C-alpha positions as CSV (number, residue, x, y, z in Angstrom):
1,M,-22.5,-2.0,36.8
2,A,-20.5,0.8,35.3
3,V,-20.3,1.1,31.5
4,T,-16.8,1.7,30.1
5,E,-16.1,4.3,27.5
6,I,-15.2,1.5,25.0
7,E,-18.6,-0.1,25.5
8,R,-20.3,3.2,25.2
9,T,-18.5,3.9,21.9
10,E,-19.3,0.4,20.5
11,L,-23.0,1.0,21.3
12,A,-22.9,4.4,19.6
13,N,-21.3,2.9,16.5
14,R,-24.0,0.2,16.3
15,L,-26.7,2.8,16.7
16,V,-25.3,4.8,13.9
17,L,-25.6,1.8,11.6
18,A,-29.1,1.1,12.8
19,I,-30.7,4.5,13.1
20,G,-28.3,7.0,11.6
21,K,-25.8,9.5,13.0
22,E,-28.2,12.4,13.9
23,A,-30.7,10.1,15.7
24,T,-27.8,8.4,17.5
25,E,-26.4,11.8,18.7
26,T,-29.9,12.8,19.9
27,L,-30.4,9.5,21.8
28,M,-26.9,9.5,23.3
29,N,-27.4,13.1,24.5
30,C,-30.6,12.0,26.2
31,I,-28.8,9.1,27.9
32,I,-25.5,10.8,28.6
33,P,-26.0,14.6,29.1
34,E,-23.5,17.0,27.7
35,G,-22.6,18.2,31.2
36,R,-21.8,14.8,32.6
37,D,-18.3,16.0,33.5
38,Q,-19.9,18.5,35.9
39,L,-21.8,15.8,37.9
40,A,-20.7,15.5,41.5
41,T,-18.7,12.4,42.5
42,K,-18.7,10.7,45.9
43,D,-15.4,12.5,46.6
44,D,-16.9,15.8,45.8
45,L,-19.8,15.1,48.2
46,R,-17.3,14.1,50.9
47,V,-15.5,17.4,50.5
48,L,-18.7,19.3,50.5
49,S,-19.9,17.5,53.6
50,A,-16.7,18.3,55.5
51,E,-17.0,22.0,54.4
52,M,-20.6,22.2,55.5
53,R,-19.8,20.5,58.8
54,S,-17.1,23.0,59.4
55,Y,-19.4,25.9,58.6
56,V,-22.2,24.6,60.8
57,D,-19.7,24.0,63.7
58,S,-18.4,27.5,63.3
59,A,-21.9,29.0,63.2
60,I,-22.9,27.0,66.3
61,S,-19.8,28.2,68.2
62,K,-20.5,31.9,67.3
63,H,-24.1,31.5,68.3
64,T,-23.1,29.8,71.6
65,R,-20.7,32.7,72.4
66,L,-23.4,35.2,71.7
67,I,-25.8,33.5,74.0
68,M,-23.2,33.1,76.8
69,T,-22.2,36.8,76.5
70,T,-25.9,37.9,76.6
71,M,-26.5,35.7,79.7
72,V,-23.4,37.1,81.5
73,G,-24.5,40.6,80.7
74,F,-28.0,39.9,81.9
75,M,-26.8,38.3,85.1
76,L,-24.4,41.2,85.9
77,T,-27.3,43.6,85.4
78,I,-29.5,41.6,87.8
79,W,-26.7,41.3,90.4
80,I,-25.7,44.9,90.3
81,T,-29.4,45.9,90.6
82,L,-29.7,43.7,93.7
83,L,-26.4,44.7,95.3
84,V,-26.4,48.4,94.8
85,P,-29.3,49.0,97.2
86,A,-27.7,46.7,99.8
87,I,-24.4,48.7,99.6
88,V,-26.0,52.1,99.8
């Protein structure tokens, strides 16, 4: 259950009456950190997931091309080594 900003404000006002302003600010900072606007949302995580998936796909493609190029070079080297004595 999400707490609305109005409910949060009402709670803070009641706490000020019960324990004082300074103690209320300390308690609210413990419950609701100052940087809460910097917390990631589900949408942020979806965007990050898509970016990471794209990055990994790109890295896999590059790695696959490198392996295939290496294999072709290796096979050409073997074939040429085997064919040159047969031609000469």
